[in-house]
N, C-alpha and C positions, 0 to 999 in steps of 0.2 A: 183621162185621168185614172189612176189606181188609188182608191180611197183607203184600202186596207194594206198598204205597203208597209212592211216592218223594217225599219231602218236597221235594227239590230241584226237581222238576218244578212242584210248587205254588207255589215261590217264583218260578220262571222266568215262569209265567202271570201271577202277580201283578205282577211288575215289568214285564212286557211292557205291561201296562195302565197302569203308572205309579200303582199303588195302594199305600199303605201297609198295614201290618197291621191299623191301625184301621179303614181304609176297606173292606177285605173282611171284617173282623169285623163291622162294621155291616150289611154285604149279607147275610150269612148267619146274623146274630144269634148270634154266639159273641164270646167275649172274645179280644182280641189275643194275651193270653199263651197261650191255648189253640192258636191258630193257629201260634203261634212254635213250640210243642211239636210240631206236626204237621210244619212245614217242618224241624224239627231232626231229625225221624226218630224221636223218643222215643216216638210211639205213632201208630197209624193211625186214621183217622176211621171212624165208622159209615157204612154204605152210603147213607144219606139224606143225610148231610152231604156225602159226597163228590159225589153228584148234585147237591147245592145249590152246592158249590164249582164244579162244571164248568159249571153254568148261569150262575154270576155271572162266569166268566172266559170264556165262549165257547170251550171246549173239550169234547171228549168225555171221559166218565169214564176211558176207558182211557189217556188222555193221562198221567194220574198214575202209570201203572204201567210205561210204556215207558222202558226204559234206553238212553240215548244211547250209540251204539257208538262214537262219536268225540268225546268231551269235549274241550273246548278249554282248553288251559293258558293262564296269564297271558302267557307268552312268545308266544302265537300271536294275542294281542288287541292291536290297536293303534288309537289315538284320535287323531284331529285335533280338538284341544280347547284351551281356554284352560287355563294351568297352574293356576289358582285354581278350576277346576271342582270341585263338590262331588262327594263320593264317591257320594252317593244318585243324582245325575243320571248318573254313569257306570254305575252298576249297571243303571239303566233302559235306557241306550243299549246296554249289553252284552246285555240280555235281548232287545232288539229284533233284534240281530244274531244272537244264538243262535236265535230263532225263524226268522229268514229262512234261517239255515243248514240248519234241518230242511226247509224248502221246497225248498231247492236240492237236497238229498239225494234227496228224493222224485223231483224232475224228473231228476236225474242217473241214476237207474236206468232211465229210459225213453227218454232223449234223449242223443244224441252232441254234447256241447258241444264248443268248440274246446279243443285240447289246452293243458296248462299250458306256459307259455312265458316265465316270468319268470326273468331272470337272478339268481344270488345272488353277491353281492360283499362282501367286508370292507373297510371304509373307516375311517380314522382321522383324515383330513386333509381340508380343503375342497377341495384339488386333487384327491384321490381321488374325492370325491363329483362333482365336475365331469365327470371322466373316465368314471366309471360311467354318469352320465346320458347323456353323448354316445355311449357304447357302447350303451346300451339303445336310444336313438333308432335307430342304425345297425343293430341287431339287428332290429328291427321295421320297417325301411325307411322310416322317416319324414323322412330328410333333416335339414336344419338350419333349415328355414323354419317358419312358422306350422302349429299342429296344428289340423285343422278340427274334430275331434270327440274329446275326450279319453275320453268314455265308450266309445266304440268301440274305441279303442287298448287299454283295459284289458279289455274283453270279448274282443276278438280274442286277447289274451294268455292267456285262460282263466279270468279273473275273471268274477264275476256281480255286477251292480250293482243296487240298488233305490234308490229315493227314498221316504223315510217321513215322516210328519208327527208321529211320536211323540219326536223327539229334542228335548233341551233347547237353547235358543239358543246356548249356550256351546259345543256340540258340533257341528262341521261334518261329521264323518264318523267311522265306525268300520269296521276292517277285520279279518277273521279269516285268518291265513296258514295255511289248511287245504290239504288235497289239492286242493279246488276253492275258491280264495280268494273270499271274500265282502266286499263293500264296500257299507255302508249309508251312504246320503247324507241329510243334512238337508234336507228340502223346504221348510221354512218361512223364509221372508223372506231366503233366501240368493241373491245376485246369480248370474249365469251365469258370471262370471269367479271368484268364490269357490268355486263348484262345482267348476269345472275345476281351480283350485288344490288343492282338498281331494283330488281323484282322484290328481292328480300326488304329493301328499303320501303318500297311501296306497300308491301304487306304490312310492315310495321306501322306506317301511317294509317292504314285501314283498320288495325288492330288496336292501337294505343291512342290515336288522335281523333276519334269519332266526335263531330260537333266542334272540333278545335281548329282554328286558323293556323296553318302551319307556314313555313317559309323563313322563319327567323332562326337564328343560331341554336337556340335551345331545342326546338322541335326537330330540326334537321340533325342535331346531335344525338337526340333520342332515338330517331328512326335508323341512324347509323349503328347505334349500339344494338338495336334490335336485330338488324341485318347481320351483324358480326356474331351475335349470340346464336342467331337462328342458323346460319351456315357453319358456324364453328362452335358448337356447344362446348362449354368449358369442362364438363366431366370427361370428355375424350380428348378435347384439343390441347389441353395444357401439357398432356403426355407427348402429343405430337411435337408440341414446340420444343420440349426437352430433349427429344430426339434430333432436333436441328441445331444442336450446340456440339462442338467438339472442344472440350475443355471450356475456355471462355470466349471462343470464337465461334462465329456462325458457320454452320455447314451448308454451303449453298447447294450441293447436290441434293441433300435431305430437304431443304426447302423447296426444291424444284420438285422432287417426288411428292412432297406434301401438297403442293399446288396441283398437280396433275390429279391426284387422288381425291382432293376435295373440291376442286373447281373454284378455287379463290386465288387471288393474285398473291404474289410474294409480298407485295406492299401491305395487303390486307392481313398476311400471316404475321408479318412483323409488328404491325400495329395491335393485333389481337394478342400475340405473345406478351407485348409490353402490358397490355391491358389486364392480362391474367397473372402478370408477375413472373413469367417464365423468362422474358428477357428484361434485362436492366436497360435503363435509360441510355447508357453508353452504347449497348449492343444494338438497340434500336436505332440510334442516331448512326451508327457505323453502317447498318444494312441500308438505311435511306441513302446515304452518301454514296454507297457501293452501286446502288441501282441508278442513280442519277450519272455517277461516272462512266457506267456501262451503256448509257443511252436507254435504260428501261424505266424512266420515270413515268412515261405514259404507256408505252407498248413494251411488254416483257417478251424475252425471246421465245418462251414457250407457247405464247399466244398463237402463233402461226400453225401449231400442232392441235389446238383445241377446237372442237367443232362447235359452232354457234347453235344454240337451242332455236328451235323454231315454234312460235305458238301455233297452235293446231285447230283451236275451236272454230275461229272465223272461216278460215279456208275450207275446212271440213264441212261446216254448215252450209256454205254456198253449194258445195258438191252435192250435199244431201238434197237441197232444195232442187237443183238442177236434175238429179237423177230420179228422185221420187215423186216430185211435183211439176216438173218440167219448167221450173222458175229460173229463166235466164239471169245472167248478170245484168242485163238491160233492165229486165223487169225489177229487179232489186234496186237498181239505180233509180229507176221511176218512182219506186215507192218512197225514196228519199228525197225525190224531186232534184235529182242532179244528173248529169250526164255520166255515162260509162267511164269516160275518161278520168272524171274526178274520183269515182270509185277505185279504178286502178290505182291511181295515185295514191288514195287512202290506204288500201290494204298492201301496197308495195308489190304484189305479183298477181298474176291472173289466177282465178279460182281453180282452174283445171290442173294446176300444178301440185294440188295437195291430195293427201289420202283420205279416206273416209275413216271415222272412228265411231265412237258410241253415242252421238248426237241423234236424237230421235225426232222426226217430224211429227208434230202433233196431229195435223189433219191425217196423215198417212195412217198413224198409230191408232187414231181414234176409229178410222174406217174399217181397220181390221178387228 
């Protein structure tokens, strides 16, 4: 018998793979009621079943007995999602983020990441959100023009990003407001513009919703307003929107040019233009109808020409550990008490596909 088996860790590994209790029960030849008792901590499994569970979930048996030193509360967990997203899908997304947080914890012990540099501001009005977005841009030295790389902005501020294939289509991103902020992005079928907006949305949560439970209409609206103001600052963008008008009609070529220059969707430009008073309600509605009529409600025609941003810190960190410390992917997985297959699934690509950047290995640096 295993006296210190932690049922919540079994649940975490199961949800990470998107498995139901019945799915896992079928894999280990047990009933879902029995597995539910294990996850609830009502009883521990025999050693043979623990081994079978570990094999089925691509973890090491010790994974089930390791206490998370920094558990995440609901107030630290933020989603960019549709308001109608099912609870089960959110649970899987959270498990993805939780597992990524464990990887970040392992890397953070061996590497010197950028310092935490997010502002924390309380807001209650749209004007306050606009100002905080402008202050954040100024704080990071971004000016008021287009932002070339949103992933780099977030990572330079101390967050760690990863793209994963395991999130439901209804969820664009999930972030954890921990000591080392974690942002997990949905890699499946999301345009470059939508990914960039998702990162800005999560930066909004990390900035204006510290200690606040999010997920309702009000907090999602606030994070969306922050993202719009951050990506399309009013001082410059209202003039861009005015250029997108030809008389009283929308100039679609100009809208396309603005999209490519600022890295935001035409739908977001229309919404922001209405928000700033550059577009009338009628012009905005006409634009939305036109996008739908041309099949651009989800994927816009320019999206195929836009390069997806690629988070750099995690993959570059793993390369640093491999080259300077001889720490292989398997060794990193061992420190997480998982198998390399789970690590590969978590990061989406193999670590040798990335370049090195300015991540510094602490042990190597100290030895010098």
